C-alpha positions as CSV (number, residue, x, y, z in Angstrom):
1,M,59.0,36.4,-22.0
2,H,60.3,34.9,-25.2
3,L,59.0,31.8,-27.0
4,L,61.5,29.9,-29.2
5,L,59.6,27.4,-31.4
6,A,61.6,24.8,-33.3
7,A,59.6,23.6,-36.3
8,G,60.8,20.6,-38.3
9,T,60.0,17.3,-40.0
10,T,61.1,13.7,-40.0
11,E,60.4,10.8,-42.3
12,T,59.6,8.8,-39.2
13,A,56.2,10.4,-39.2
14,L,55.4,8.7,-42.5
15,I,55.4,5.2,-40.8
16,D,51.9,3.8,-40.8
17,G,50.0,4.4,-37.5
18,I,52.7,6.5,-35.9
19,S,51.4,10.0,-36.4
20,A,48.0,11.7,-36.6
21,A,49.5,14.7,-38.3
22,G,48.0,14.3,-41.8
23,A,45.5,12.6,-44.0
24,S,48.4,11.9,-46.4
25,P,52.2,12.1,-46.4
26,E,52.1,15.2,-48.6
27,L,49.7,17.0,-46.2
28,M,51.6,15.9,-43.2
29,A,54.8,17.6,-44.4
30,H,52.9,20.9,-44.3
31,T,51.7,20.6,-40.7
32,P,54.6,22.3,-38.9
33,S,54.6,25.1,-41.6
34,A,50.9,25.6,-40.9
35,D,51.4,25.6,-37.2
36,V,53.8,28.5,-37.2
37,E,51.6,30.5,-39.6
38,I,48.7,30.0,-37.1
39,L,51.0,31.3,-34.3
40,E,51.9,34.3,-36.3
41,Y,48.8,35.2,-38.3
42,G,45.9,33.2,-36.6
43,E,45.4,30.9,-39.7
44,P,47.4,29.3,-42.5
45,V,48.5,31.7,-45.2
46,L,50.8,29.7,-47.4
47,A,50.4,26.2,-46.1
48,P,47.7,24.4,-48.0
49,V,46.3,22.6,-45.0
50,T,44.5,23.6,-41.8
51,P,45.7,21.2,-39.0
52,V,42.3,20.1,-37.7
53,S,41.3,16.5,-37.2
54,P,38.1,15.2,-38.8
55,T,36.5,15.2,-35.3
56,G,37.2,19.0,-34.9
57,C,40.3,18.9,-32.8
58,P,42.7,21.7,-33.8
59,T,46.4,21.7,-33.6
60,P,47.8,22.9,-30.2
61,A,49.1,25.9,-32.2
62,A,45.5,27.3,-31.8
63,V,45.9,27.2,-28.0
64,T,49.3,28.8,-28.1
65,R,47.9,31.5,-30.4
66,A,45.1,32.1,-27.9
67,V,47.5,32.5,-25.0
68,R,49.6,35.0,-26.9
69,A,46.5,37.2,-27.2
70,V,46.2,37.3,-23.4
71,V,49.9,37.1,-22.3
72,D,52.7,39.2,-23.7
73,V,55.0,36.5,-25.3
74,D,57.5,37.4,-28.0
75,L,57.9,34.7,-30.7
76,S,60.9,33.4,-32.7
77,V,60.4,30.4,-35.0
78,I,63.5,28.3,-35.7
79,D,63.5,26.3,-39.0
80,A,64.6,23.0,-37.6
81,G,64.2,21.0,-40.8
82,L,60.9,22.2,-42.4
83,A,60.1,20.1,-45.4
84,R,57.7,22.7,-46.9
85,P,57.9,26.5,-46.9
86,T,56.0,28.6,-44.5
87,G,54.7,32.2,-44.8
88,A,55.8,33.0,-41.2
89,P,59.2,34.5,-40.5
90,T,61.8,32.0,-39.4
91,V,65.4,31.8,-38.2
92,G,67.5,29.6,-40.4
93,L,70.2,27.4,-38.9
94,G,70.8,25.2,-41.9
95,V,68.9,22.3,-40.5
96,E,67.6,19.6,-42.9
97,P,64.6,17.3,-42.4
98,G,65.2,14.1,-40.6
99,T,65.2,10.6,-42.2
100,D,63.3,7.5,-41.0
101,L,64.8,6.4,-37.7
102,R,64.9,2.9,-39.1
103,E,67.7,4.0,-41.4
104,S,71.3,3.8,-40.1
105,E,71.4,7.5,-39.4
106,A,68.2,9.6,-38.7
107,V,70.0,13.0,-38.2
108,P,73.5,12.7,-39.6
109,D,74.5,16.3,-38.6
110,A,73.0,16.2,-35.1
111,A,76.2,17.5,-33.4
112,A,76.5,20.4,-35.8
113,V,72.9,21.4,-35.5
114,Y,73.2,21.4,-31.7
115,E,76.2,23.7,-31.8
116,R,74.6,26.1,-34.2
117,A,71.4,26.2,-32.1
118,R,73.5,26.7,-28.9
119,S,75.3,29.6,-30.5
120,F,72.0,31.3,-31.5
121,G,70.6,30.7,-28.0
122,S,73.6,32.2,-26.3
123,S,73.3,35.3,-28.5
124,L,69.9,36.2,-27.1
125,P,69.4,38.6,-24.1
126,A,69.4,36.8,-20.8
127,E,65.8,36.3,-19.9
128,E,63.2,33.6,-19.2
129,V,62.6,31.6,-22.3
130,V,60.1,28.9,-23.3
131,V,61.4,26.5,-25.8
132,G,58.8,24.5,-27.8
133,E,58.5,22.3,-30.8
134,T,56.3,21.2,-33.7
135,V,57.4,18.0,-35.4
136,P,55.0,15.2,-36.5
137,G,56.3,11.8,-35.3
138,G,58.2,13.4,-32.5
139,T,57.0,11.1,-29.7
140,T,58.4,8.1,-31.6
141,T,61.8,9.7,-32.0
142,A,61.7,10.8,-28.4
143,L,61.2,7.1,-27.4
144,G,64.1,6.3,-29.7
145,V,66.5,8.8,-28.0
146,L,65.4,7.8,-24.5
147,T,65.9,4.2,-25.2
148,A,69.3,4.8,-26.8
149,L,70.3,6.8,-23.7
150,G,69.2,4.0,-21.4
151,E,66.5,6.1,-19.8
152,P,63.3,4.5,-18.7
153,A,61.1,5.3,-21.7
154,S,57.4,6.2,-21.8
155,V,56.0,8.7,-24.3
156,S,52.6,10.2,-25.0
157,S,50.6,10.4,-28.2
158,S,48.3,12.8,-30.1
159,L,46.0,9.9,-30.6
160,P,43.4,8.9,-28.0
161,E,44.9,5.4,-27.9
162,N,48.6,5.5,-27.7
163,P,50.2,3.1,-30.2
164,I,53.1,2.5,-27.9
165,D,53.8,-1.1,-29.0
166,R,54.1,0.0,-32.6
167,K,56.5,2.8,-31.6
168,Q,58.6,0.4,-29.6
169,R,58.9,-1.9,-32.6
170,V,60.0,1.0,-34.8
171,V,62.6,2.0,-32.2
172,E,63.9,-1.6,-32.0
173,A,64.3,-1.6,-35.8
174,G,66.1,1.7,-35.7
175,L,68.5,0.6,-33.0
176,E,69.3,-2.6,-34.9
177,A,69.9,-0.6,-38.1
178,S,72.3,1.6,-36.2
179,G,74.1,-1.3,-34.6
180,L,73.0,-0.2,-31.1
181,E,71.5,-1.7,-28.0
182,P,69.4,0.2,-25.5
183,G,71.7,2.3,-23.3
184,D,74.6,2.3,-25.7
185,C,74.5,6.1,-26.1
186,A,74.5,6.9,-22.4
187,G,76.7,10.0,-22.0
188,E,76.6,10.5,-25.8
189,P,73.3,12.1,-26.4
190,L,74.1,13.5,-29.9
191,S,75.0,10.0,-31.0
192,A,71.5,8.9,-29.8
193,I,69.9,11.7,-31.9
194,R,72.0,10.9,-34.9
195,A,70.9,7.3,-34.8
196,V,67.2,7.4,-33.8
197,G,66.2,11.0,-33.3
198,D,64.8,13.9,-35.3
199,P,66.4,17.3,-36.2
200,V,64.1,19.3,-33.8
201,Q,65.7,17.5,-30.8
202,P,69.3,18.9,-31.2
203,T,67.8,22.3,-32.2
204,V,65.7,22.5,-29.0
205,A,68.5,21.1,-26.8
206,G,71.0,23.5,-28.3
207,L,68.7,26.5,-27.9
208,A,68.1,25.7,-24.3
209,A,71.8,25.1,-23.6
210,G,72.7,28.5,-25.2
211,V,70.1,30.4,-23.3
212,L,71.5,28.8,-20.1
213,D,75.0,29.7,-21.1
214,A,73.9,33.3,-21.4
215,G,72.5,33.4,-17.9
216,G,68.8,33.0,-18.9
217,S,66.3,30.5,-17.6
218,V,64.6,27.8,-19.6
219,I,61.1,26.3,-19.6
220,L,60.8,23.3,-21.9
221,G,57.3,23.7,-23.2
222,G,55.9,20.3,-24.0
223,G,55.3,16.8,-22.8
224,T,57.3,13.6,-23.2
225,Q,59.2,15.0,-26.1
226,M,60.7,17.5,-23.7
227,V,61.6,14.7,-21.3
228,A,63.8,13.4,-24.1
229,V,65.3,16.8,-24.6
230,A,66.0,17.2,-20.9
231,A,67.7,13.8,-21.0
232,V,69.8,14.9,-23.9
233,L,70.9,18.0,-21.9
234,R,71.6,16.1,-18.7
235,H,73.7,13.5,-20.7
236,A,75.5,16.4,-22.3
237,G,76.6,17.6,-18.9
238,V,74.2,20.6,-18.6
239,D,73.2,20.7,-15.0
240,D,71.5,24.1,-14.8
241,P,67.9,24.2,-13.4
242,I,65.3,23.3,-16.1
243,S,61.5,23.2,-15.9
244,I,59.2,21.1,-18.0
245,A,55.8,22.7,-18.5
246,T,53.1,20.5,-20.0
247,T,49.3,20.0,-20.0
248,S,47.0,18.1,-17.8
249,F,46.1,16.0,-20.8
250,V,49.7,14.6,-21.0
251,A,50.0,14.3,-17.2
252,G,46.6,12.5,-17.0
253,E,47.8,9.9,-19.5
254,Q,51.4,9.5,-18.1
255,G,50.6,9.8,-14.4
256,R,53.5,9.0,-12.1
257,R,55.8,8.0,-15.0
258,L,56.1,11.7,-16.0
259,E,56.8,12.8,-12.4
260,D,59.4,10.0,-12.0
261,A,61.1,11.1,-15.2
262,C,61.3,14.7,-14.1
263,E,62.6,13.7,-10.7
264,R,65.3,11.5,-12.2
265,L,66.4,14.3,-14.6
266,E,66.2,16.9,-11.8
267,C,63.7,19.0,-13.7
268,D,60.8,20.9,-12.1
269,L,57.4,19.8,-13.5
270,V,54.6,22.2,-14.1
271,V,51.3,20.9,-15.3
272,T,48.5,23.2,-16.5
273,D,44.9,22.4,-17.0
274,P,43.2,25.0,-19.3
275,G,39.7,24.1,-18.0
276,F,38.4,22.9,-21.3
277,E,35.8,20.7,-19.6
278,A,33.9,23.9,-19.0
279,G,34.2,25.2,-22.5
280,G,31.2,23.8,-24.3
281,H,33.1,23.7,-27.7
282,V,33.8,20.7,-29.8
283,A,37.5,21.6,-30.0
284,M,37.8,21.6,-26.2
285,D,35.7,18.4,-26.0
286,R,38.2,16.6,-28.3
287,Y,41.1,17.6,-26.1
288,C,39.3,16.3,-23.1
289,A,38.7,13.1,-25.0
290,G,42.4,12.6,-25.4
291,E,43.2,14.0,-28.8
292,A,46.3,16.2,-29.4
293,K,47.2,16.7,-25.7
294,E,50.3,18.9,-26.3
295,G,52.6,20.5,-28.8
296,V,53.6,23.8,-30.2
297,A,54.7,24.9,-26.7
298,M,51.1,24.6,-25.5
299,G,51.9,23.6,-22.0
300,G,54.8,26.1,-21.7
301,V,52.7,29.1,-22.6
302,L,49.7,28.0,-20.6
303,S,52.0,28.0,-17.5
304,L,52.4,31.7,-18.0
305,V,48.7,32.6,-17.8
306,P,48.1,34.8,-14.8
307,D,45.5,34.1,-12.1
308,G,42.0,34.8,-13.3
309,K,42.9,34.9,-17.0
310,M,42.3,31.3,-18.1
311,A,38.7,32.1,-19.1
312,A,40.0,34.8,-21.4
313,V,42.3,32.2,-23.0
314,R,39.4,29.9,-23.6
315,E,37.5,32.8,-25.2
316,R,40.4,33.5,-27.5
317,F,40.7,29.8,-28.3
318,V,37.1,29.8,-29.5
319,A,37.9,32.8,-31.7
320,V,40.9,31.1,-33.2
321,C,38.8,28.0,-33.9
322,D,36.1,30.1,-35.6
323,R,38.8,31.6,-37.8
324,L,40.0,28.0,-38.6
325,G,36.5,27.1,-39.6
326,I,35.7,24.8,-36.7
327,D,32.0,25.0,-35.8
328,S,31.3,25.3,-32.1
329,S,29.3,22.1,-31.9
330,E,29.9,20.0,-35.0
331,P,33.0,18.0,-36.0
332,S,35.0,19.6,-38.8
333,A,35.9,17.7,-42.0
334,T,38.6,20.1,-42.9
335,G,42.3,19.7,-42.3
336,T,44.5,16.9,-41.3
337,G,45.0,16.6,-37.5
338,R,48.3,16.9,-35.8
339,G,51.1,14.6,-35.0
340,D,52.5,12.9,-32.1
341,G,53.6,14.5,-31.0
342,G,46.7,23.7,-17.1
343,T,49.1,24.5,-14.8
344,S,49.5,22.8,-11.6
345,A,53.0,22.7,-10.4
346,P,55.0,21.7,-7.4
347,G,53.4,24.1,-5.0
348,R,50.3,25.1,-7.1
349,S,47.4,23.9,-9.2
350,Q,45.2,25.4,-11.8
351,E,41.6,25.1,-12.9
352,G,39.5,22.0,-13.0
353,S,40.6,19.0,-15.0
354,C,39.0,17.1,-17.8
355,R,40.2,14.0,-16.1
356,S,41.2,13.5,-12.5
357,Q,44.8,13.4,-11.6
358,E,47.0,13.5,-8.6
359,G,49.0,16.6,-7.9
360,T,52.7,16.8,-9.0
361,R,55.7,16.7,-6.7
362,G,55.3,19.0,-3.7
363,S,51.8,20.1,-4.7
364,Q,49.6,21.7,-2.2
365,E,45.9,22.8,-1.9
366,G,44.8,25.8,-3.8
367,T,43.7,26.8,-7.3
368,R,44.9,29.1,-10.0
369,G,43.2,30.4,-13.1
370,S,39.8,32.0,-13.7
C-alpha cells in the first residue's frame, strides 16, 4: 500500500475565521510542513511549530503516523505548493502556493499542475494507493470548487462549530471576482480550481487520475475536500471506480449529505471510527468533541487497519502525542492547531463511535477493529 500525500498552502487560509490552522499567519504557513515531518519522523524537525490546538488536539498527522506504526504503508509526500520548507523528503512538481480565492485567479496554473501530477501518478507501479492532503483552508476552497461545478455543496470544518456561512460568503466573493455564477464551470473542473480552488486540488486529482491510468486503484483519504476532488475527476471524464475513506467525525457531522454526495459521484464511501471514546486521553477527547475531524489522509489510512488492531493504533497515537508534548489529561498550550480542513463502509462497520451515526450505503450488522 502506498500513501501519496499532497502538502500545500493557500492564502485563502488567512481569511479571518476560516481556518484553525495557526495562531498567526506566519505559523499557519508552517502547518503542512510540520505535518509531513510528523509523518516521517514523529515530530517537527525543521518547522518551528507543533500543530496542536490550545485544548490539546493534535493534527491528524499524529493519527496517520500512528497507523503507519501498525500497518505497512509506504509514503511519498508531494510538494503541492508549500509556503515554507520542510525537513521531510518531498517530490517536487513545480507547484506554487495558492492565492486568496477572492482574487480573480486562485490557482493560475491549475491545468499544468494537474497534468504534471497525472504524469507522476502514471509512472508509479500499479497498486492500491491512498491519496491524501494537508492544506489549511482546504474546506473553503472545496466549497468554492463544488459551487463552481454546480454540485450540491456541503463541507466540514476542523472547528467544533463549522463557520459555513462565512465560507459561503467568501466563495460568493470569489465567484464574483472571477466573473462566474454557480455551475458555470460544469464540465470544466480545472477552470473551477483556477478560479476558486487551491493547488492541492489539481495535484491530488492528477495523482489519482495517473494512478488509475496505470491500472492502479485509488482511495481518496479525507472528508469533504475529497468529495470536491472526486467531483473534479468526474467532471474531467474520469469514470474509474474511486473510494472516499473518511472518519466517523466527518460522517457524524455531515450525515446523509456525505452519503448523497458519494452516491451522486458514484464513489464508494468508507467511514472509520478509531474508537477514541474509549481512549481516556485529552487528544482523543478533543476529536470526540468535534475538533480536527480529518486530514493528512487520516480516514484513508484508518480504513487499512486490520481487524483487532485498532487498539494498537490508539496506543501508538498516545505515544506520538507524548512525543509532541501533549499531556494525557491536561490541555496543551503549545502549537497552533490545524486547518480546515473508523471505518464502517458499505458492508462493514468498525469500533464504537464518539457520536452515534447511521450506517453508510449498504451497511450491515457486524463490527471491525479491536
